[in-house]
C-alpha positions as CSV (number, residue, x, y, z in Angstrom):
1,M,10.0,22.0,-12.7
2,T,7.6,24.2,-10.5
3,D,8.6,25.9,-7.8
4,D,6.9,23.7,-5.1
5,V,8.2,20.5,-6.7
6,A,12.0,21.8,-6.6
7,R,11.6,23.0,-3.1
8,A,10.6,19.7,-1.9
9,A,13.7,17.7,-3.8
10,R,15.7,20.3,-2.5
11,F,14.3,20.0,1.1
12,N,15.2,16.2,0.7
13,R,18.3,16.6,-0.2
14,E,19.9,19.3,2.2
15,C,16.9,19.2,5.4
16,D,18.4,17.8,8.8
17,C,15.3,17.7,10.9
18,V,13.9,15.2,12.8
19,S,10.4,15.1,13.1
20,A,9.1,12.3,15.1
21,D,9.9,10.9,18.4
22,V,10.2,7.9,17.6
23,P,11.2,6.5,21.0
24,A,8.2,8.0,22.9
25,L,6.1,6.2,19.7
26,Q,7.7,3.0,20.6
27,Q,7.2,3.3,24.4
28,R,3.2,4.6,23.9
29,L,3.1,1.4,21.3
30,D,5.0,-0.6,23.8
31,G,2.3,0.3,26.4
32,A,-0.7,0.3,24.3
33,L,0.0,-3.3,22.7
34,G,2.1,-4.8,25.4
35,G,-1.1,-6.0,27.3
36,A,-3.2,-7.4,24.2
37,G,-0.5,-9.5,22.8
38,L,2.6,-8.1,21.8
39,A,5.1,-10.7,23.0
40,Q,8.1,-8.0,22.8
41,S,8.7,-4.4,22.6
42,I,8.5,-3.1,19.6
43,V,12.0,-1.4,20.1
44,H,13.8,-5.6,19.9
45,S,11.3,-6.9,17.4
46,H,11.0,-4.1,15.1
47,P,13.8,-1.8,15.6
48,H,13.5,-0.4,11.7
49,L,9.8,0.2,11.6
50,F,9.7,3.8,12.2
51,S,12.0,6.7,10.8
52,D,12.5,10.0,12.4
53,T,13.4,11.6,9.0
54,P,10.5,13.6,7.5
55,V,10.1,13.3,3.5
56,F,9.2,16.3,2.2
57,V,6.4,16.0,-0.7
58,A,4.9,18.6,-3.4
59,R,1.1,19.5,-3.2
60,Q,1.2,19.4,-6.9
61,H,2.4,15.3,-6.7
62,A,0.1,14.8,-3.9
63,Q,-2.4,15.9,-6.6
64,A,-1.1,14.4,-9.3
65,M,-1.1,10.8,-7.4
66,Q,-4.9,11.5,-6.9
67,R,-5.4,12.2,-10.7
68,L,-3.6,8.6,-11.1
69,I,-6.2,6.8,-8.9
70,S,-8.7,8.7,-10.2
71,A,-7.9,7.4,-14.1
72,V,-7.6,3.8,-12.6
73,E,-10.6,3.9,-11.1
74,A,-11.9,5.2,-14.5
75,V,-10.7,2.5,-16.7
76,V,-11.3,-0.4,-14.4
77,A,-14.7,0.9,-14.3
78,L,-15.0,-0.1,-18.4
79,P,-17.0,-3.2,-19.6
80,A,-14.2,-4.1,-22.0
81,Y,-11.4,-3.8,-19.1
82,R,-13.4,-6.0,-16.6
83,E,-14.2,-8.6,-19.6
84,E,-10.7,-8.9,-20.3
85,V,-9.0,-8.6,-16.7
86,L,-11.9,-11.2,-15.2
87,A,-11.4,-13.6,-18.1
88,R,-8.0,-15.0,-16.5
89,A,-8.9,-14.3,-13.3
90,P,-10.7,-17.6,-11.4
91,A,-14.0,-17.8,-10.7
92,I,-14.3,-16.9,-7.0
93,A,-12.6,-13.3,-8.2
94,R,-15.4,-13.0,-11.2
95,S,-18.5,-12.4,-9.3
96,A,-18.6,-8.6,-7.7
97,P,-19.4,-8.2,-4.3
98,R,-21.4,-4.8,-3.2
99,T,-18.3,-3.9,-1.3
100,R,-15.5,-1.9,-2.5
101,S,-12.5,-3.3,-0.7
102,V,-10.6,-1.3,2.4
103,F,-6.9,0.0,2.3
104,F,-6.2,0.0,-1.5
105,G,-2.4,0.7,-1.3
106,F,-1.2,3.0,-4.4
107,D,2.9,2.7,-4.5
108,F,4.9,5.8,-6.3
109,H,8.4,6.6,-7.0
110,I,9.2,10.4,-7.2
111,A,12.6,11.3,-8.8
112,A,12.1,13.5,-11.7
113,G,8.9,15.0,-13.1
114,L,5.7,13.1,-12.5
115,P,5.1,10.3,-9.8
116,Q,5.2,6.9,-11.4
117,L,2.8,4.2,-9.9
118,I,4.9,1.0,-9.0
119,E,2.5,-0.8,-8.3
120,I,-1.2,-1.2,-6.9
121,N,-2.2,-3.4,-3.2
122,T,-5.4,-4.3,-2.3
123,N,-4.3,-5.5,1.2
124,A,-1.8,-2.6,2.1
125,G,-0.3,-2.6,5.3
126,G,0.7,0.2,7.7
127,A,-2.3,2.8,7.4
128,L,-2.5,2.2,11.5
129,L,0.8,2.6,12.1
130,N,1.5,5.8,10.2
131,I,-1.5,7.2,12.0
132,E,0.0,6.7,15.2
133,M,3.0,8.3,14.2
134,R,1.5,11.2,13.5
135,R,0.0,11.5,17.1
136,E,4.3,12.0,17.4
137,Q,5.1,14.2,14.8
138,Q,6.5,17.7,15.7
139,A,6.8,20.9,13.9
140,C,10.9,20.9,12.8
141,C,10.7,23.8,10.6
142,E,8.3,26.3,9.4
143,P,7.3,24.6,6.7
144,A,6.6,21.6,8.3
145,A,4.6,23.4,11.4
146,S,2.3,25.1,8.6
147,Y,1.6,21.7,7.2
148,L,0.8,20.2,10.4
149,N,-1.6,23.4,11.0
150,V,-4.1,22.0,8.5
151,A,-3.4,18.4,8.2
152,A,-5.8,15.6,9.6
153,S,-5.2,15.2,13.1
154,A,-4.6,11.3,14.3
155,Q,-8.1,11.1,15.6
156,S,-9.9,12.5,12.9
157,L,-7.8,9.8,10.7
158,E,-8.8,6.8,13.0
159,A,-12.2,8.0,12.4
160,A,-12.0,7.8,9.0
161,V,-10.6,4.5,9.0
162,F,-13.2,2.8,11.4
163,G,-15.8,4.5,9.1
164,M,-14.5,3.0,6.1
165,F,-15.1,-0.3,7.5
166,M,-18.7,0.7,8.6
167,H,-18.9,1.6,4.9
168,E,-18.1,-1.5,3.6
169,W,-20.4,-3.3,6.0
170,N,-23.7,-1.1,5.3
171,L,-22.8,-1.5,1.7
172,A,-23.1,-5.3,1.9
173,R,-25.7,-5.5,5.1
174,G,-27.6,-2.5,5.3
175,A,-28.8,-1.6,8.6
176,Q,-28.3,-4.9,10.2
177,P,-25.9,-4.9,13.6
178,L,-22.1,-5.4,13.4
179,R,-21.1,-7.6,16.2
180,T,-17.9,-9.2,15.7
181,V,-14.9,-8.6,12.9
182,A,-12.1,-11.0,12.5
183,I,-8.5,-10.0,11.7
184,V,-7.1,-12.8,9.3
185,D,-3.9,-14.0,8.2
186,D,-1.8,-17.2,8.8
187,A,0.0,-17.5,11.8
188,P,-0.8,-13.4,12.4
189,A,1.5,-13.4,15.5
190,G,4.5,-13.9,13.2
191,Q,3.5,-11.5,10.6
192,Y,5.8,-8.7,10.7
193,L,2.9,-6.4,10.6
194,F,1.7,-7.8,14.2
195,P,1.5,-4.8,16.0
196,E,-1.0,-3.1,13.1
197,F,-3.5,-5.7,13.6
198,L,-3.6,-5.0,17.6
199,L,-4.0,-1.3,16.7
200,V,-6.9,-2.4,14.4
201,Q,-8.2,-4.6,17.1
202,K,-8.4,-1.8,19.6
203,L,-9.9,0.6,17.0
204,F,-13.0,-1.7,16.5
205,A,-12.9,-2.3,20.6
206,A,-12.8,1.3,21.8
207,R,-16.2,1.5,19.3
208,G,-18.2,-1.3,20.9
209,L,-17.3,-4.2,18.8
210,Q,-15.5,-7.3,19.2
211,A,-12.4,-8.0,17.0
212,L,-10.7,-11.1,17.1
213,I,-6.9,-11.6,16.1
214,I,-7.6,-15.1,14.1
215,D,-5.4,-17.3,11.9
216,A,-7.2,-17.8,8.9
217,R,-6.6,-21.5,8.7
218,E,-8.5,-22.3,11.8
219,L,-11.7,-20.9,10.7
220,T,-14.9,-22.8,9.7
221,I,-18.6,-22.8,8.3
222,E,-21.2,-23.7,10.8
223,A,-24.5,-23.6,10.4
224,D,-24.5,-21.4,7.3
225,A,-21.7,-18.9,9.0
226,L,-18.1,-18.3,9.0
227,S,-16.9,-19.2,12.5
228,W,-14.2,-19.6,14.6
229,R,-14.0,-22.0,17.9
230,G,-17.8,-21.8,17.4
231,Q,-17.9,-17.6,17.5
232,R,-19.4,-16.5,14.2
233,I,-17.8,-14.0,12.3
234,D,-19.8,-10.8,10.8
235,L,-17.0,-9.0,9.0
236,V,-13.6,-10.2,8.1
237,Y,-10.5,-7.6,7.7
238,N,-8.6,-9.9,5.2
239,R,-4.9,-9.6,5.4
240,S,-4.0,-13.1,3.9
241,T,-1.8,-13.1,0.9
242,D,-3.7,-16.2,-0.9
243,F,-5.6,-13.2,-3.0
244,Y,-8.0,-15.8,-4.3
245,F,-8.5,-18.0,-1.3
246,T,-6.9,-21.4,-2.8
247,Q,-5.4,-22.6,0.5
248,H,-8.1,-21.3,2.9
249,A,-11.7,-23.0,2.0
250,A,-13.6,-21.7,4.2
251,L,-12.6,-17.9,3.4
252,A,-13.2,-19.1,-0.1
253,E,-16.8,-20.6,1.1
254,A,-17.8,-17.8,2.8
255,C,-16.9,-15.7,0.0
256,T,-18.9,-17.6,-2.3
257,R,-21.9,-17.8,-0.8
258,D,-21.5,-14.4,0.9
259,L,-21.5,-16.1,4.4
260,A,-19.4,-12.7,6.0
261,V,-18.5,-10.0,4.6
262,I,-14.9,-10.0,3.5
263,T,-12.6,-7.3,2.7
264,P,-10.4,-6.7,1.0
265,H,-11.9,-9.3,-1.7
266,P,-10.7,-11.4,-4.7
267,H,-12.7,-9.3,-6.8
268,A,-11.0,-6.2,-6.0
269,H,-7.4,-8.2,-6.5
270,A,-8.2,-9.2,-9.7
271,L,-9.3,-5.8,-10.8
272,Y,-6.7,-3.7,-9.6
273,S,-3.7,-5.8,-7.9
274,N,-3.0,-8.2,-10.4
275,K,0.1,-7.7,-12.1
276,H,-0.8,-8.6,-15.6
277,N,-3.2,-5.0,-15.2
278,L,-0.1,-2.6,-15.2
279,V,0.6,-4.3,-19.0
280,T,-3.2,-3.1,-20.1
281,L,-2.9,0.1,-18.1
282,S,0.4,1.3,-19.5
283,D,-0.4,0.2,-23.2
284,P,-1.9,3.0,-25.5
285,G,-3.7,0.9,-28.0
286,S,-5.3,-1.3,-25.6
287,L,-6.8,1.5,-23.2
288,R,-7.7,3.8,-26.7
289,A,-9.3,-0.3,-27.6
290,M,-11.3,-0.1,-24.9
291,H,-12.7,3.3,-25.3
292,A,-10.9,5.1,-22.2
293,D,-11.1,8.8,-21.9
294,P,-8.3,10.8,-23.7
295,A,-7.8,12.5,-20.8
296,D,-7.2,9.7,-18.3
297,I,-5.0,7.9,-21.1
298,E,-2.8,10.6,-21.0
299,T,-2.7,10.3,-17.2
300,L,-2.0,6.9,-16.8
301,L,0.7,7.0,-19.5
302,A,2.5,10.0,-18.0
303,S,2.2,8.0,-14.6
304,I,3.0,4.4,-15.2
305,P,6.2,3.1,-16.5
306,R,6.0,0.8,-19.6
307,T,4.8,-2.1,-18.6
308,R,5.5,-5.8,-20.3
309,L,4.9,-9.4,-19.9
310,V,8.3,-11.3,-20.6
311,T,7.7,-13.8,-23.4
312,G,9.8,-14.2,-26.0
313,S,13.6,-14.5,-26.9
314,D,15.9,-15.0,-23.6
315,E,18.5,-13.4,-25.7
316,S,16.4,-10.4,-26.5
317,W,15.4,-9.7,-23.0
318,W,19.1,-9.7,-21.9
319,A,20.6,-7.6,-24.0
320,E,17.8,-5.0,-22.6
321,R,17.7,-5.9,-18.8
322,K,19.0,-2.8,-17.8
323,Q,16.0,-1.1,-18.7
324,W,13.9,-3.4,-16.6
325,F,12.6,-4.1,-13.3
326,F,11.3,-7.9,-13.4
327,K,8.6,-9.0,-10.8
328,P,6.5,-12.2,-10.4
329,V,2.9,-11.8,-11.3
330,S,1.6,-13.5,-8.4
331,G,4.3,-12.3,-6.0
332,F,3.8,-9.7,-3.3
333,G,6.0,-7.3,-1.8
334,S,9.5,-7.7,-3.1
335,R,9.8,-11.4,-3.3
336,G,11.6,-13.0,-6.2
337,T,12.0,-9.0,-7.8
338,Y,15.1,-8.2,-9.9
339,R,16.8,-4.9,-11.0
340,G,17.6,-5.8,-14.7
341,D,21.1,-3.5,-14.4
342,K,21.9,-5.9,-11.4
343,I,20.0,-9.7,-12.0
344,T,22.4,-12.5,-12.4
345,R,22.3,-15.3,-15.2
346,R,21.0,-17.6,-12.9
347,A,18.1,-15.5,-11.8
348,F,17.3,-14.2,-15.2
349,G,16.9,-17.9,-16.1
350,D,14.3,-17.9,-13.2
351,V,12.9,-14.8,-14.6
352,M,12.3,-16.4,-18.3
353,R,10.8,-19.9,-17.2
354,G,8.5,-18.2,-14.5
355,D,5.5,-16.0,-14.8
356,Y,6.9,-12.3,-14.8
357,I,6.1,-8.9,-16.2
358,A,9.2,-6.0,-16.4
359,Q,8.7,-2.6,-15.7
360,T,10.6,0.1,-17.2
361,I,13.0,1.2,-14.0
362,A,11.7,4.4,-12.5
363,P,14.5,5.4,-10.2
364,P,12.8,5.8,-6.5
365,G,13.6,9.1,-5.0
366,E,16.3,9.9,-2.5
367,R,16.3,11.7,1.4
368,R,19.3,12.7,2.7
369,R,20.1,13.8,6.1
370,G,22.6,16.9,6.3
371,N,25.2,17.4,3.7
372,S,27.7,15.1,5.7
373,P,30.1,13.7,2.8
374,G,29.9,10.1,2.3
375,S,26.5,9.2,4.1
376,E,24.8,7.1,1.9
377,P,21.0,8.6,1.0
378,F,17.8,6.5,1.9
379,K,15.8,5.5,-1.2
380,L,12.3,6.2,-0.4
381,D,8.9,5.5,-2.0
382,I,5.4,6.9,-1.3
383,R,2.1,4.7,-0.7
384,S,-1.1,6.6,-1.4
385,Y,-3.6,5.0,1.0
386,A,-7.2,5.3,-1.0
387,Y,-10.6,3.9,-0.7
388,D,-13.3,4.2,-3.1
389,G,-11.0,6.2,-5.6
390,V,-9.8,9.0,-2.6
391,Q,-6.8,9.2,-0.7
392,Q,-6.9,9.1,2.7
393,L,-3.2,8.7,3.8
394,L,0.2,9.9,2.3
395,A,3.4,7.9,3.6
396,A,7.2,7.4,3.1
397,R,9.0,4.3,3.5
398,L,12.9,5.0,3.2
399,Y,15.3,2.2,2.9
400,R,18.6,1.2,1.4
401,G,19.1,-1.8,-1.0
402,Q,17.3,-3.3,-3.5
403,T,14.0,-3.1,-2.3
404,T,11.9,-2.0,0.6
405,N,12.7,-4.3,3.8
406,F,12.3,-2.4,7.2
407,R,15.8,-3.4,7.8
408,S,17.7,-0.4,7.4
409,A,19.2,1.6,10.3
410,G,17.3,4.6,10.1
411,G,14.6,3.9,7.9
412,G,11.1,2.6,7.7
413,F,7.8,4.3,7.7
414,A,8.7,8.0,7.6
415,P,6.3,11.3,8.5
416,V,5.6,13.2,5.1
417,Y,4.8,16.6,4.8
418,L,3.1,18.4,1.8
419,L,4.8,21.6,0.7
420,E,3.0,24.4,-1.0
421,E,3.8,27.6,-2.7
422,G,5.2,29.8,-0.2
423,L,6.1,27.7,2.5
424,E,10.1,28.5,1.6
425,E,10.2,32.2,2.4
426,R,8.1,31.4,5.6
427,A,10.8,29.0,6.6
428,R,13.9,31.5,6.1
């Protein structure tokens, strides 16, 4: 274990710092979003959205995450991989749009050794909320101060997010002017991350664009255009978890006929987020057969827990269950997931009858506040937001229980500080 990795682990185990002024953040968001559609104070509606506990990550681990992202991109570009993956995708996902898709989320556990990729999301939420938290980050100690002196500001991160959307638009439409953006989901005001939808709306409005938050089921096709109540929609920021638009006819037609720029899109989900893909990306034989670069294979095998389709003998799987984490192929978030050493016979039966993968358990990291006896540590994961294969932002999520839940007092999105060699000496 290198010095910066050991130091990050020690800080996460012992540091009792407070590095984000959560009450100030909540108050500022209430003021900024209250008149824009936020029904009640975030303090009451989202009490565990943000944590004031900093998470320390070794720069070496951040670099390992980027290498993994680059290796995934290299394999996804292989003709043999695309042929295999798209063969099991629905027709709407098989044709490649010109866009890349915004807000990829690569979720990692860091406990020992290299970061372990748990899943890939192509409509990862929370980036704008974490950028807002950056405005309230404090230099709780010298390592944090050293990082904040060189870290990107909230303003620059926000500008990069807007630039990402504009790049998507330009890839698809060239120099045509972008006028109207729709942020879409089912019953968006009822979604847990609705405050972020409002932040995205403000991001576009501040730059002179009309941005609408729309129930995806209210979209229609009119005069060869995607529309909402007679308003033409140029670009869709898609937050729906109906990844292939099976329940959204207007979005499906707009995607198929290229009537609007939709990002993220079904093609990206098929290539990256379908959990079947983790089976391929963690299988050395499949990767070699696809002629993946040996260095990329090494990176993938070191950073993706071995993943298998759940098929075959029920009793064989039951006997081995304690080494596996079971996830539904079509699921998202933590819905329907089971840790094998805690699964009941009834839930196991659901797994065997369903469409599931099993991933070798990679324990999450831990974050303690001080050394008070009897205090239960938080579990943590790290989300790397990426666009076009490049990391944009790291965010931590602190939680207790089996899965990330935003229900743990003191948990939620947490500030991330990168540690480099030499910071410990400066912190003494």
